[in-house]
N, C-alpha and C positions, 0 to 999 in steps of 0.2 A: 669308555669302550672304545676300541680303536678304530678308524675310518671302513679299516678293510672289511669290517662286518657287516657294513650296509651296503655293500657292493653287489647282493642280491636281491635288495627291497627295490620297491616299484619308483620311478620317479617320476613326476608331473612332466607333461609335454604341450609344447606351446604348438596347437594348430595354423595354418593358415590363416584360417578363419577369425583368426586373432586380429589380426592387421585390420579389418574392418570394422570389429565390435571396437574396439582399441579406439578408431577414428572419431568413434560415435557420441563422444565426451564433446565436440566441439560443437556446439548448435549454433553460434555465430562464426559463420566462415573467415571474416578478418580475424580471427584470433587464430586460427590455425596459421592462415600467413606471419601472423606476429612473432608464434611460435621459433620458426625458423630467421624472424629478424632478432629475435632475442637470444638465439644462439650463436650469430655474429656479434652481437652488443657484448655477451660473455666471452669471446674469444681474442676483446681487444681490437675490434676490429675499428677504423675508421672511415669507411665508407662503405657501405654497401648498394647495390643496384639490382634494382628488381624489374624485370623486361618478359616480354612474350617474343617467342619465334615462332614464327607459322610453320607449320609441316598439316599440312592436307592429308597426307596417310594416316595422320594418331587422332584418336579419337577426340574432338573437342576444335578440332584445327588449329592449335597451335600448343607448344613448351611455355612453361610458367618457370623461367629461371631467379635463382638467384646468388649473385655472387658478391662476395665478399674479400676484403683484405687483412682478413685476422689472423693468428695466431697458426691454424691449419689444423693438419693431426699427421701423424704418422701411423704405421700397421697396425702399431698395438691400440693405440687411441680410439682409430677405427674401429678394430674389433669389438671394443667397450661400448660404440656406438649399437651394433647388435643386441646387447643385452638388457633386456626390459628392466626398468626400474632401479639401473645401476649409475650413479653417480657421482661422479668428484666433485661437485660444488655443493654438497650438502652438510655444509658445516654450519653452526648456528653463528657466528660471525662474520659467513660470508656476504657479499654483497652482491652476489653475482643471481639471476633471475631462477637459472634452470636449479631445479632442487631434486626433481623427481625420475631423470634419466628417462623421460616418455614422450617429451615435446617433438622431436624430428620425427618420430613414427608416426604418432598420432597425429600431425598435424599433415606432414605431407599426404597420407594416407586419407586424410579428409578431401583433400585438395583433388588429388589425381588416384588410381588405381596403380601407377608403378614411381619406384625417384630413380635417380643414381646420382653419386655423390661425387665427384673428383675434389680432393684436397693436395694441397704441399706443404708439406716440412723439411727444411733442412736440406737434404740429399734427394729425398724419398717422392714419389708421387703414387698415391695410394686411390682405386677406385671401388667405392661399395655396393654395390646393386642388388634394390628388394624389389620382389616384380609379384603383384599378386595373378598377373597376367600368365607368368613363367609356372607357376602353382597350378592353376587352373589346366594351362595347356599341358603340362606333364604329368596330373594329376597325382601331384605330391601332397602330401598330406603335412609333412613337418616347413619349419620354415627354412628356408636353403639361401644363404646368402654369398656369390661370389664376392672375393676382397682379391683381387692382382694389387701386386705393387710393383713398379718401376722405379730406377734410377734416375734421378730427374736429370743427370749430366749425363751419362751414355743410354740411356732407355732403356738400360737391358734388365730383365725380371729381376726380379728379388725373391728369391723363393730357395726353399731345399727339397721342393718336390715340383718335378718339371710338368709330370704328368697331371697335379690338381691345378696348378697354375694354365695350364693350357685348357681344359673344362673350365673354369672360369671365366677364360676371354672369350670362349668358343658361345658360351650361355649369355654373355652381354654381348659379341655380336649378333647375335640371334635375334633376342628380344628388346633390345634395346633401340633409341633409334639411330645408332653412331653403329657400323656393319663391317669397319676393319681398324686394326689400327691406327691407322693413319687419323680416322674422325676423331677416335677417342685421344690420341695427342693433340688434337686440335684444340678441344676443351679443357686440357691441362693449358694449354698457351694463354689461355681467355685468364687464365690466373694472374694479376700484377706482382710484381717480385716475386722472391722466395717463400713466400706462404700465404698462404686464403683456401678458400674454398668454394668451389660452383655444387649449390643444388638443382636439378632440373627434374622437373616433375612430368609428367604427360599420362595420355590416356586417360584426360581428366573427367572428373564426376559431371553427367549430365540433369539437367532439369524435366519434366513428363514431356514436354513441347519437344526435346532433343538436342536443344540448346545447353552450352556450359553454362555452369552458373556464376561463372564470371565474366563481365561485357569488358573488352578489351577493344572494342571499335567505338562506342557513342562517343568517349575523349580521349583521344590520341597520347594523353600527358596521364593518361589516371585508370586504376582498375578498378571499374565499378561491380557492383551489386545487380545483377541482373534482373528486369521487371521490376526494380523497387521506383517505385512512386516518389518525387523529390517532396511531393504536398505531404504535409505529417509524419514523416520521417528525417530523424536527426542526419546531419552531415555524414556524421563519424559511422553511421551505419549505412551510409549507401555509397560511399564514396572512402577507397584506401588511404588514399592522398590526406585526407580530411582526419583521418583515423591514426594515419604514423604521425602526422603534425603534433599529436597530443600524446602518442605511445607513454614517453617519458617524462619525468619530470624535469629533470635534470639533462636533456638531449645534448650528446657530446656526438654520435656518429652521425654521419654525413649519410642521409637516406636520400637515393632517386629512384624513379618511376618514371620507366622508359626513357632515360637521358636525361631527364628532367627535376631538381633538385626540389626535396618537399620542405617548405619553408616550416622547417620545426617552431614550436613554441616552448616558451616557460609562462606556464599559465598566469603565474603570478604577475609577470611582467605585462598581461595584457589587460587588465583589472582598472579600473576607473577607484580612487582610493583603497587603497587594498591596506590591509590590517592585521596582523598576526595575532592570535591568542592563545596563551599556552594552556594546556589542558592535562592534569596530573589524575590518573587516576589506579588502581589496585586491585580494579575488575578483572583485568586481562591476565589470568593465571594459566589458561589452557594450553598454552601454546609453549609456557615456561615449564609448567608441571612437566609435560612432557619431556623435554628436554634435563629436566630434573632425573626423572626416572630413569632414561638412558644413560646419564653421567653416574650415578649412583650401581645401576647394573654393569657398565665397563669399568667402573672400579673395582666393584666387588670382583670381577674376573681376572684383572691385573692382580688384586692383593692375593688372589689365589695362585697364580701362578707363580708370583716372587714366592711365596710359602713355600709352595713344592720345589722350586729350584734353590732356595737357602735349606731345605732340607735334604736333598740331594747332595749337596754340597759338605754339609755335615756328616751324613753317611758316608760320602765317598774320603773324607780326611781319616777319618775313625775307622774305616778297610784297610786301608794302605796304611795308616800306625807309621811305622818307622820307616818305610820305605821311599827311599832316596833315590832312587832311580830318575833319570831323563824322562822316560815315557811318564812315568806315573805324575812326575811333577806337573806336565804339560796337558794331562788331561786334568787336573787340579785345579789348575790354572786357568781353563776353560770352562770349567763346571763354575769357577767359584765367579769368574768376571760374568756369566751368564745370568746368574743369579743377581748380581752387583746392577747389572742391567734393567732385568726388569724388576727391581725393588725402585729403581730410580723410576721410570714408565708407571710403576704402581701410585711414588706419589706427587708426578705429575699428574695422573688421572685424580688423585684424591682433593689436589688441590682446585682441580678443574669442578671438581663435585662438589665441593665445597662455595664456591666461586658463584656457582651457578643456583646455589640453595638462597645465597644471604640476597642474589639479585629475584630470586622469586618473590622474597619479601620486600623489595622496593618498590616503590609506585612505578607506574609507565607515566612518559610526559610526551605529547603529542602535539605537534606546531600547527595550529587551524588556521589558514589564510584566507581570508573571505575579500571580496570585490566586485565592483558591480560591472556586467558586459555591456557598455555601451553600445559596443559595435553592432551585437546581435544580441536583444535585451530577451527573446525568446528561448535563447539558447542559456539556460539557467538550471541550477543543482548544482548536486555534490561530487566532485572527482576524487575518488580515493583510489592511491597509489601505494601499492606494496613493493617494496623494495625498488623506489624508482617505475616501477610498472605499473600503467593501467589497469588496473580490476575493474570498478564500478564506475560507470558517469550517468550525470543529468537524476543523480537522485535525490528525490525530494525531499526534504526535513523541514520540521519546527511548523513555522507559519507559512511556508508553500505548499502544504499541504490542505491549507483550506481554500485555496484556488484562487484568492482574490491576488490584487496589486500589491501587498504588503510583504518585501523582500521579494518578489519578483524582479529579475533581472542579475538577480546577485548569483556568485559562481563561489564554492568553498571548495580548496582545496587541502587534501592532506596525504602524509608518507606514513604509511605505517610499516615498521620493520615485522620482521617474519617472529620476533620475541611475542609481539603481540597479537598479531594475527595471522593465521597459516591461511593463504590462498589454496582451493578447490585444482584438481590438476590440470584443469582447462584455463585457469586464470581469468574465469569471468563471474568468480565468486568466492566467498569466503566460507571455509570448514565448518566453523562455528558460529552459526546463525543466531546465538542468543549473545555473542558478545559484540555480533555486527550490530546486532540491535539497537544493543547501550551504546556503540560508538555513533548512531544514525543520534540517538537522543540527544546526544552530548552536543554534536553538532549542532543541530535544533537548537538548543537552548543558546549555543554561544553566536549563531546568525541572528537569534532574537536580539539580543544584546549588541551585535552591530550594526544592525539596523536603526537601534534605538544612538547607536555614538555617532552615525552618520549622519540622522536628520533631515532625512528623506522626508519623510511622513510630515515633519512638521513644516516645512517648505511647499509641499504640495507636492504628489507624486507628478500629477498629469506637468504642472508645469516643472519640474525637473527634466521628463522626459522630453517634452516639447524642445528644449534650451538645444536638444544633442538632433533635433530633426524628425522626432517621432510623432508625425502632426496626427496619423492616423487612429481612432478609435480601436482596431483590430489591432491585438496585442502582438501579431504575428507577422504583420505587416512590416517590411524590413524601412531603415530610416530614410530622410531625404534625401537626395546626391546631390543636392543644392552645395556650392563651394564653401558656402559663410560655414554649412553645418559638417562638412569633412573636416575644414580647417577647426571646428569647435572641437571635434571628435579627435582627432591628432595632436590639439594643444595637451589635452589631458593624460593621453597614452602616448609615453618615449614610444620610439621603434627600438628594438633589439635585434640584432643581427649578427651571424655567425660568421668568425673568418674560418676561411676551410684549407688554411695553414696551420694555426696554432689551436683551432678548437674553440677557442675562446670567445664569449657574449661580449660583446659591444652596444653599449647605449650609446644611438645618435641623436645630438640638441636638432631641435626643431627647427625647420626651416619650413617657410610658405611653400615654397619649391620643390621639398618633398611628399606631400598631401598627395598625392595621385603617382608617384613615382614607384615604377616598379622595380627592384632592385635585379642584376644578373645574378645566378646560379653560381657561379663563384665572384665570391666577396671576398678581399682582405681587409687586414688592418689598415694598409697605408691608404684604402679608400675611404677612412674615416673622416669626415671634414674637422673632428676633436682633434685639436694639435697634442693634447695630454696621452692620448688613444690611439693614435696612426701608426703606430707600429706593436709586431707581435711579442717582443719584450715586455712591454710593457702590463703590468700585471691587471687580471678582471677584477671590473668593479662589481661588489658583491651589490643586490638589490636591498635599498633602503627603505625596508618595510614597517611603519609603526607599529606597536606593540600597543593592543587595548587590554582591557582590564574587564574581567567578565566579574557582574554584581551579582550578586543572588537577592531575589524581592526580599527585602528582609521589612518583616512589618512593625511598625511602630507599636510603643504602647497601648497608647490608643486603639490601635486596631485591634490589637490582636484582648483588650478590656470587652470593645463592643463585640467579637467572635464570642467570648467565654458568654459573654452576657444574654447573646441569642442563642447559646446553644441552652443557657440556664430557662429559658422561656421554653423553649419547644419540650423540653424534659418537663418542665412543671404542667404545660397542655395535657403531656399524656398521661401524667399521675390523676390530671381532675379529669379525664375521656374516665380514665378505670374504678375510679373511685362514683362515679356514676352508675356502673355495672352492678345489680341485684341480684346477686346469686339464690336461687331460692331451692333451702336443704332440707326444707319441713313443711309440715300443715299450717305452722303457724305463720309461716313466709308467705304462704300461698293466699292466707285471708287476708294479708295486707293491701293485695292487689285489687284496687277497683273495678270488679268486672262483674258481671250482671250474667244470672242462670235463666236459660228460658227453657220449657221444656214443650214437647209436642204430641199433637193426641194422636191416639194409638188407631184412630178411625177414619182423620185425615186422610184423603187421598193425597199425591202429589199434584200441585198446580199442571195442566198441562196447557203451554204455550203454541201458540201456531209455530211451524214451519218458519226458522228463516234460511237465507243464503248459508251454506256451510264454511267454515272456516277450519283453518289448523286445529287439530285436536290438542288436548293434552298432553304433558309428556306423561312416560306410562308410570312414573311414579306417583302422579295424580290420580290415572285414570285406574291403577289397580289399586285402589286407599279402599280401607273398609268402611262400612256405612255407619259407624257409630265407632268412639273412643272407648279405650276401656275406664269402666267406672273408678272414681276416684272413692277415698275414704268416707263414711257416711259419718258426719257431723253429728255433735252429742247434741241430744235434748237441752232443751229450754238455751242454748247458745242462740245467739243470731251472726251464723257467719254469712259471708257477702256470697251470691248466687254468683256461680258461673257465669262467663260472657255467653253470650251468640257471637258467633263468628260469622257472618258471612263474607265470601269474596270471591267475586269474579274475576274470572283468571283475565290475562289480558293478552292480546294478541299476540303472535311471536314478534314482532319489532318492538313493541313493547317492554318484554318481556327477556330482549337481550338485553334490554339496560338493567336488568338485574334490579328492578325496585318493584314494591308490592303497596299496597295502601292497606294500612291495619287500626281496625275500632275498637276500641273499650267504649260499651256502656255502663255509664255511672251506675252504682248500685244504690237503689232506696233500699232504706231499712225497711228488716219483713215485721210486721204486725198479723195480730191475732188472726186466724185464718176462719174466713166463712167460706159458704158457698160460692162458688163464682163460674160460671162458662165461658170466660173470656181466654179461649186457647191464642197463644203466641205464635205466628206463622214462620216456619221458616223453611227453607227451599233443604230438599232432599238429595244434599252433594255431598262427596267424601268429606270426612273430616281432617281436620287438621291443627296443630298445636304447636305453642310459641312459648319460649320460655325466656328469659333474660339471661344473657351468657354471661357465666364468671369468666375474668381475665387467665385464671389459674386451669380452667378447661376449654380442650379441645373440644370443637364446634361439633363432632359427629359424638359426645358425651353421653351417656344413658343414664347420668348418677343422677342427675338432675330431677325434680318435679316436674312434670308435665305441664306447662300452663298454655291453656288457651289465647291466642290473639289474632281477632280478625285480619285479614289482608285486603278488605277493603269495607267501604261504609256501606252500613242496610240497618238502616232505623225498622223495631218491630213494628208490626202492622197490627192492631188492634182493635179486634172487632167490637160491637155493639153486644150488651149482654140479650142472649138467647134462650128459649125453653132448656133447662138443664139436661145433659145428657147422662147417659150410663159411662162410666169410667171407670175401669180395673183400677184398683190401687197399684200408684206406682212405688219404685223403691225410694224408699229413703233417702238415696244417695243424690247429692248433684253431679249432675253432669257437664263438662265445658266442652261444648263442641267448637270445633271450626269447621265451616260449611263454604263449600266450593260452588260456585252458582256460574257456567257457563252458558252462552246465548243459544248451544244447540243441545240437543242430547242426541249420543249418542247410542250406537247397538250396545254399548260397554253398560250403559248405564241402565236399558230396560232390564240386561241380566241383572243390573246386582238390587234390580227392586221384585224380580221375580224372587232374588236371595230371601229378602228382605220381609214377603209373604212367607214365607216356609217359615223363618223361625217365630213367625205368632206376633199379634200384638201388641206393643206394649202400650200400658194405660198410664198417664201421666197422673198424678193428685193434682188440682188445680190449686192456688192460693185463695184462699178464703174473703181477704180483705178485697174492699172495693178498689178499682181503677185509680177513682178519684184520692179517698185515702193513701192511696200510695204513691200518688205524684205530689200530696200535700208535706207527705215526712218525708220524700226525697231531696225537697229543697232546701230542708237544714245543713246537708252535707256537699250541695252544690259547691256553693262558694268557697268551701276549702278545698275542695278536688280540684275546680277551675285554675286556684291558683298553684296549685303542684302540678299540674299538667304538663307546662312549659317546660318543667325540669326535667321531662322524660328526653330531651331533647340532646340526641347523642350516646342514647343508652344503646349498649350490644345486648343481641339479643337472640335466641336461638328459635327458627321456626320449626316444628315437624310437621313434614306434609305427606302425609301415607308411608310410613315408618322411617322416614328418612329427615335426616336434621340440617337444616341449611343456617348458616351464621349470617347476621346482617348487625346493620346499625340504623336506628332514627332518625331520620332526617329533619322530618318536617313533624309538630303538632296542631292541629287545628282541635279549636274548644268548640263545640255546638250545645244547643241546649241540655240535650240528653245525653251527647256523644261527645267523646273523645278519640280523633282519628289519629292514626299514627302512619306515620309514609315511614317503608322500610326499604332501607337500599339493603338486596343479598350482595355477599360476596361471589356466590355462585350460583345458576339454576342451570341445571343441566338440562340438554338439548336431545330429542331423538326425533327418527324420522319416520315417519309413517306413510302408507299407502300417498293419504290424502296429500302431502308434504310432494311425493314424489311427480305425482301426477301435476301440482301446481307447478312444479322446477320444470319438469317436462311440458308441458305447456308453454312455459313461459319461452322456453330457447329453443321451441322446435322451428328445425331446419324450414325453409320453405318449400323446398321439393322433397319432401321427406314423404313415403307411402304412405305413413298414418296420418290422418287429418285431427287435429284435436277433438272434434265430437267423439271420432271411433277412440282417443285417449281418454276422454272422460268417462268414456263408458267401461272400460275397463275394471277386472277385479283386482284383487291381491295375486292372483295365481298365473293370470294375463301381466302384469306388472313384471312377475320377477322372470320371466320369458320374453321380456323386452327385448329389443337388439340394441342392446346399447353400443355396440362396437359401431355399427352402422352409423345409430345417432350422433355418436362423437366425431366420427369421421366427416360427418356432412358438415355436423356443426362449425371443426376444425378447418375444413375449405372454405367454409362461410367467414370465418374470422380472417382467415389469410387473404381471401379478396378483398376483403373492407381493410386488411390495412394496407395491401398494396395499394388499393384507391387512394389510400391518405399517402401513401409516398409518393406515388405519381403527381398527387396535387399540389405535393412539398416539395416535389421537384422541379414541377412546371412554374411555381413563385418562388422558388431559390432563384432560378433561371430569369424570370420576367425581373427579381430583385435585382441581379447581376448585370443586366443592360441598363436596368434605371440608374445604378450605381456607374457603370462606366459613362453614361451620357452624363450624369452628374460629375464626374471628373471632367468629363471634355468640354464641359460649358465652365467649371470651374478654370482649369487651365487656358482657355481662351477668354474669360475675364479675367485672370490675372496678366495677360500677355495684355489685354486693350489697358488695364490700370498701370502697367508700367510703361506701357507709348505715352498715356498721356500724362504720365511724370515727367516722362525725358521729356516732353514738349513745352510742359509748363517750366520746368525747369532753364531751358532754353531761352524762353520765353523770357522768364524774369533774366535772365542774363543781358539778353539786348536790350530791356529797357530799363536796367541798372547801368547799362554802357550809354545810352542815349540821355540818359537824366543827366548822369554826370558831364559827360562832354558838353550839353545845350548850357546845363547851368556855369560851366569854367568859359564855354567862347562868349555867353551876355556878360560875364564881369570883365573878361580881359580879350577885346574885340579884334588887338594889334595881332599881328602875326609872331612877333618876337616872343608877346609871352606866354601864347599857347607853348611854344616852344621851349620857353624856361622851365613850366611848367611839366613839359612831358619829358624832362632831362631831369627833372625834380622825381620822376616815377611817380607823382600826384596821380596823373592820369594812365591807368593801363594797356601795355602795349597792344593787349588783344584781349578778348574777352575773360572775365575771371573764371576761372575752374570751380564750377560748384558740385562738392564729393556729396552728393544727397541719394539715401540707396533705402528711406524707409518711407511711410505717408508722416510719423511724429516727425523725421526728422525736416520736411516738407514743409510739415506745418510750423514749426518753431523757426523758420527760415524767412517766411513770408509774415511772421509777427515779428523778426525781429525788424525787416527792411519798413513794415508800417510806421513799429515804435519810431525807427532811425526818422523816417520822415516826417513823424509828427514834430 
């Protein structure tokens, strides 16, 4: 479809508000400044000056200027600057930092509202003016950018439209800080040489207090972040000078801030015991896959164009046929040449695509460099660069994340190319978070290997740091400033400095005089004391970093066998636990359980207990349970089934219920004897029933397919009364009922309602056992011994308890054997909780604020309806205020203690310094005394042996007597002790 057909369609427009929106990507203000430094570096600048010019008539009180000596721009290059997203640097093989065509606009608009750019290239001078102030005052919605150009020699306008040039210059004179042509030309003259660029940002953004975000007053040699405390803040986050020093992994361009040179660093040259590890991985594919897709698309389009051109050439050749006129031959030759050119381009694009497809399969190699920062041990972590530009700094990885002293003070450096990881637009993070986490994980593993290789932990971490002057237990304290510690640190890290002429890096030999030396801003190779590197023609020496080897933790055969044996043992234990589970699937399985049946007289009234202090009630699943469980199947006559158990349970208080434990009792079953009249009822408490059954491992906890098996939750021995006159009972149903009875320490209103329901159902009569209790107990003894032996096997048994129509799973954790009772202690997997009005009473009363209008007494008398309308918002508001006051009191108390501790620490440090001074003075006096004693001793001895004057002079001439007191160099107590001991030994 022809392009002309699109002329009537709508087009996207860019409003001036986008200038502000685009700038918000820079959360880190120094990152916005770095964007303009990156542009100078990409323009091959050797120097960039960043400085401020005072202008009180502008917002912020000053203008921020960036002046470089790079390649500059002509009018066409400057026109591409105002095209958002267009960049000539975006090639896969490019080593330039800019890739998105957005840094100048987003960075400058983050710093201020307006910027003006002056650039020189060849014989042209171009000015570019981008102003939000102009758009706001003129009420213009579209982005308008004046772009006038002058001839560098004649200063005449370079334009075909004089009116357009005049409008552009008038806008610049009106809304910029430069109000006439002379002032504009003055800015061009600031650019040294024939090429370069000057960017001036004005009307700076302000903070809430009306002050600019950048502070140029506190330190005249620096640009700092305003209102940023140095405590707890990394220097690169507060000082642009510190940030610019590590901005590039291999800095070449010189950076000056307010006229003073930034001492840029190559981090790998500033570390103690640096070591490099080569890391190869095939996981970094996102960026490479994108490049392959682009190459395939470009190659496909190029192939289509080439085929179309070849087709046109063949068609024209057939159409012309034998026409050999000159015009025909020229037209045919042009079409054929176009087809040949397009075919060559298609072949080139195809080869590029194939090369990128091969590169996609190849693993990517990175170089990790680790070293110890002995100058500032608290500044540790990983510095991650992308195409030599710093992206992330102080990233903790591996052992550093644990917060201990292991790997503390270690700095890691890696330069990641674009084909491995792509940075975000603001160059403060990476676009693919998953691959970035993989990179950090790999660096953490190699960091642990480096820590093993340098063996600091084996020698002692504290001892290692003591050697370099870190005498304080506080990790963030700087090292000692004593000269001997400074020399010790300087001996381990050689000084590297850059020549201002050839821009090469030189390593200076160690000299004692250079320990505290400040090098000038302008340093050249001729100032190098090394005779082999004292001229710019000498090649730059590469840093020799030892190559480390990453060793994975390979387990020995013995360790593997031990691990396998442990896994087998664990699986066997699980299998044994599953085999202990006894599923109940039939009536026969039910009869095998050693449980006992109890009956309840129909005329017996529930025993009323005296009222006790009320406690939290049972959960709703227990409160709403039926009074009796459904009857089981009637056993056949003549058989001797085991009796159903009496399961009495005492529910635990909420604190114990939270532990999900319950006690379960099983009463041993005595054999059934021939019945005879008996009126010995077994007393049971009228409580809700609960059932329990062993849990099959193949069934879920809430399965209802198993037969309900009663299991007691607490121990309760049946109480047997003495024989009384026989009572008339209605015959009971022949089926044996298994019940779980839950007893509480108090009776609630719900229990009273259930008793009324039971009385309406009618009285249930129970046929009593005809055998005497004595005979029952005698016959029971025969089975006791066998049951007692088997009781301990129940430990670890999986059971499923039914409490009022709800099933709960658990495990038997303990088994206790009594005379006629086997007690199970069951730990439930889950116990539901529910809140009741009484719970709310207790909660509200316990946390009641002191000045709340409702007293605890009134709260206790509230019913459910009153509790529902309780003012909870006011309650929690006052409670929150009380908590805040309490926290504030704790904080103030802690602050006062911290202040007192700091004062005590300062006093202790002062006493320590005074003590050290006294000790040093004492040491000096002792040394002087020893020198005097030694001199007098030697002189007196020789004088006694040679009283004549001539002999004395002769010994003096021979040098046996020193002409002056002996110089004794003693710096430590150990050296002093050794010297005194040596004197004593010689004296003996």
